[in-house]
C-alpha positions as CSV (number, residue, x, y, z in Angstrom):
1,M,7.5,-32.3,5.3
2,S,6.7,-30.0,2.4
3,G,3.0,-30.5,3.0
4,W,3.1,-29.5,6.6
5,K,1.0,-26.5,7.5
6,A,0.9,-24.6,10.8
7,K,-2.2,-25.2,12.9
8,R,-3.6,-23.3,15.9
9,F,-1.9,-24.4,19.1
10,W,-2.7,-21.5,21.4
11,Q,-5.7,-20.5,23.5
12,A,-5.3,-16.7,23.4
13,A,-3.4,-14.0,21.6
14,V,-2.6,-11.0,23.7
15,A,-1.1,-7.6,22.7
16,E,1.2,-6.0,25.2
17,P,4.1,-3.6,25.6
18,C,7.7,-4.8,25.1
19,A,11.1,-3.3,24.7
20,G,11.0,-1.0,21.7
21,G,7.2,-1.0,21.2
22,F,4.5,-3.6,21.4
23,T,4.2,-7.3,20.6
24,V,1.8,-10.2,20.6
25,R,2.1,-13.3,22.7
26,L,0.4,-16.6,22.1
27,D,-0.2,-18.1,25.5
28,G,2.8,-16.2,26.7
29,R,5.1,-17.0,23.8
30,A,6.1,-14.0,21.8
31,V,5.3,-14.1,18.0
32,K,8.2,-13.9,15.6
33,T,8.4,-13.0,12.0
34,P,9.0,-15.6,9.3
35,A,12.7,-14.6,9.5
36,K,12.6,-15.4,13.2
37,A,12.9,-11.7,14.2
38,P,10.9,-10.5,17.2
39,L,7.6,-9.1,16.1
40,V,7.8,-5.6,17.6
41,V,5.4,-3.0,16.2
42,P,5.1,0.8,16.9
43,T,1.6,1.1,18.3
44,L,-0.7,-0.8,20.7
45,E,-3.5,-0.5,18.1
46,M,-1.4,-2.4,15.5
47,A,-0.5,-5.1,18.1
48,Q,-4.2,-5.5,19.0
49,A,-5.1,-5.8,15.3
50,I,-2.5,-8.5,14.9
51,A,-3.7,-10.3,18.0
52,A,-7.2,-10.3,16.6
53,E,-6.0,-11.9,13.4
54,W,-4.3,-14.7,15.3
55,D,-7.3,-15.2,17.5
56,A,-9.5,-15.5,14.4
57,Q,-7.6,-18.5,13.2
58,T,-9.3,-21.8,13.5
59,G,-7.5,-25.1,12.7
60,E,-5.0,-24.4,9.9
61,V,-3.3,-21.0,10.1
62,R,-4.1,-18.9,6.9
63,P,-1.7,-16.0,6.4
64,D,-3.9,-14.7,3.6
65,T,-6.5,-13.8,6.2
66,M,-3.9,-11.9,8.3
67,P,-3.0,-8.7,6.4
68,V,-1.8,-6.7,9.4
69,T,0.5,-9.5,10.5
70,R,1.8,-9.9,7.0
71,A,2.5,-6.2,6.6
72,A,4.3,-6.0,9.9
73,N,6.4,-9.0,9.0
74,S,7.3,-7.3,5.7
75,A,8.3,-4.1,7.5
76,I,10.6,-6.0,9.8
77,D,12.0,-8.7,7.5
78,K,12.2,-6.8,4.2
79,I,12.0,-3.0,4.7
80,V,14.4,-2.7,7.6
81,P,17.4,-4.6,5.9
82,Q,16.9,-3.0,2.5
83,R,15.3,0.3,3.2
84,A,17.3,2.3,0.6
85,E,16.3,-0.2,-2.2
86,V,12.6,0.0,-1.2
87,V,12.7,3.8,-1.1
88,A,14.2,3.8,-4.6
89,I,11.5,1.4,-5.9
90,V,8.7,3.5,-4.5
91,V,10.2,6.8,-5.8
92,A,10.6,5.2,-9.3
93,Y,6.8,5.2,-9.6
94,G,6.9,9.0,-9.4
95,G,9.0,9.0,-12.5
96,S,6.3,7.2,-14.5
97,D,3.2,8.1,-12.4
98,L,-0.1,6.8,-13.7
99,L,-1.6,10.3,-13.4
100,C,0.9,11.6,-16.0
101,Y,0.0,9.3,-18.8
102,R,-3.3,10.2,-20.5
103,A,-5.4,8.6,-23.2
104,T,-5.2,9.8,-26.7
105,G,-9.0,9.2,-27.1
106,P,-11.9,9.1,-27.0
107,E,-12.7,12.6,-25.8
108,P,-15.0,11.5,-22.9
109,L,-12.2,9.3,-21.4
110,I,-9.7,12.2,-21.9
111,A,-12.0,14.5,-20.0
112,R,-12.7,12.0,-17.2
113,Q,-8.9,11.5,-16.6
114,A,-8.4,15.3,-16.6
115,A,-11.2,15.9,-14.1
116,G,-10.0,13.1,-11.8
117,W,-6.3,13.5,-12.1
118,D,-5.5,17.1,-12.7
119,P,-6.5,18.2,-9.1
120,L,-4.2,15.6,-7.6
121,L,-1.3,16.8,-9.8
122,G,-2.0,20.3,-8.7
123,W,-2.0,19.2,-5.1
124,A,1.3,17.4,-5.6
125,A,2.8,20.6,-7.0
126,D,1.4,22.9,-4.3
127,V,1.8,20.6,-1.2
128,L,4.5,18.1,-2.1
129,G,6.6,20.5,-4.2
130,A,6.5,18.1,-7.1
131,E,5.3,19.6,-10.4
132,L,5.0,16.6,-12.7
133,R,4.8,16.7,-16.5
134,V,1.8,15.2,-18.3
135,T,1.9,13.4,-21.7
136,S,-0.5,11.6,-24.0
137,G,0.2,8.0,-24.9
138,V,2.7,5.6,-23.4
139,I,6.0,7.1,-24.5
140,P,8.0,7.9,-21.3
141,V,8.3,11.6,-20.4
142,P,11.2,12.6,-18.1
143,Q,10.2,14.3,-14.9
144,P,12.0,17.4,-13.5
145,E,14.8,16.4,-11.1
146,A,13.4,18.8,-8.5
147,A,10.0,17.1,-8.6
148,V,11.5,13.7,-8.2
149,A,13.7,14.9,-5.4
150,A,10.7,16.3,-3.6
151,L,8.9,13.0,-3.9
152,R,12.0,11.2,-2.7
153,D,12.1,13.3,0.4
154,R,8.5,12.4,1.3
155,V,9.1,8.7,0.8
156,A,12.4,8.6,2.6
157,A,10.9,10.4,5.7
158,Q,8.5,7.4,6.2
159,S,9.2,4.9,9.0
160,E,9.8,1.3,8.0
161,F,6.2,0.4,8.9
162,R,4.7,3.3,7.0
163,L,7.0,2.6,4.1
164,A,5.6,-0.9,3.9
165,A,2.1,0.4,3.6
166,L,3.1,3.2,1.2
167,H,4.9,0.7,-1.0
168,D,1.7,-1.4,-1.4
169,L,-0.5,1.6,-2.0
170,V,1.8,2.8,-4.8
171,A,2.5,-0.6,-6.3
172,I,-1.2,-1.5,-6.5
173,S,-2.4,1.9,-7.8
174,G,0.5,2.5,-10.1
175,S,0.7,6.1,-8.7
176,L,3.1,7.6,-6.1
177,V,0.9,10.7,-6.1
178,L,-2.2,8.7,-5.2
179,G,-0.3,6.7,-2.5
180,L,0.9,9.9,-0.9
181,A,-2.5,11.5,-1.2
182,V,-3.9,8.6,1.0
183,T,-1.1,8.8,3.5
184,E,-1.2,12.6,3.7
185,G,-5.0,12.6,4.2
186,R,-5.8,14.3,0.9
187,L,-7.8,11.3,-0.3
188,S,-9.6,8.3,1.3
189,A,-8.6,4.9,0.2
190,Q,-12.0,4.6,-1.6
191,E,-11.4,7.8,-3.5
192,A,-7.8,6.9,-4.4
193,W,-8.9,3.5,-5.6
194,A,-11.6,4.9,-7.9
195,L,-9.1,7.4,-9.4
196,S,-6.6,4.7,-10.0
197,R,-9.2,2.6,-12.0
198,I,-10.5,5.3,-14.3
199,D,-9.3,3.5,-17.4
200,E,-10.5,0.1,-16.2
201,T,-13.9,1.5,-15.3
202,W,-14.2,3.1,-18.7
203,Q,-13.4,-0.3,-20.4
204,I,-16.1,-2.0,-18.3
205,E,-18.6,0.6,-19.2
206,Q,-17.9,0.0,-22.9
207,W,-17.5,-3.8,-23.1
208,G,-18.8,-5.2,-19.9
209,E,-17.1,-6.9,-17.0
210,D,-15.0,-10.1,-17.2
211,E,-15.5,-12.5,-14.3
212,D,-11.9,-13.4,-13.9
213,A,-10.8,-9.7,-14.2
214,A,-13.5,-8.8,-11.6
215,A,-12.1,-11.4,-9.1
216,M,-8.6,-10.0,-9.6
217,E,-9.9,-6.5,-9.2
218,A,-11.6,-7.4,-5.9
219,H,-8.3,-9.0,-4.7
220,K,-6.3,-5.8,-5.5
221,R,-9.0,-3.6,-3.9
222,A,-8.8,-5.6,-0.7
223,A,-5.0,-5.3,-0.6
224,F,-5.2,-1.6,-1.2
225,D,-7.7,-1.1,1.6
226,A,-5.5,-3.2,3.9
227,A,-2.5,-1.1,3.1
228,S,-4.4,2.1,3.9
229,R,-5.6,0.6,7.2
230,F,-2.0,-0.6,8.1
231,Y,-0.7,3.0,7.5
232,A,-3.4,4.3,9.9
233,L,-2.4,1.8,12.5
234,C,1.2,3.1,12.5
235,G,0.0,6.0,14.5
């Protein structure tokens, strides 16, 4: 039985209203999460995107081609029952934010980081109320309690579905500031991704691109874009 894989058995996937929001039905049967909870999402647009993913399946069902469905499942099965833990995980990135740790050389890389990251830290201070400290090298620098508290308030205010998206944006980029900049409309996903990869881009410019690393990079980029899209679908 371990080799069994789900195959398409339905003719049509339909998004429709239900108690508490919207759901997707496969030939009239409501979709459930992997934990067998009802799949109830906050917007019709999200339900329609999920229905489109189910309708796109042919033969064997491939969850890796269903990012909206997987994110919704995560929100329901993982975020809802352990919300406080997820909030803490996301906030922890603010305590060691990528944007706060700068190269010690060479000077062109230092200048590129400053040009890309300083405006975002200024935005975090002015708009989010989180003035973060910057250091050179990798030795941890403690962040002001007031700054961390301000970031915690922003994260904790997210709905479970938005928190699922924010978690992925932050975990993939390594920066809570960049994740919030996307969700707050300060940056597009494309802009945030480029800023999160300044170091990697520099290394590629100096030494060339490794094929395996490029494939991993493309996978991460797709996941980052999917998280941004999922956040937008939350309404």
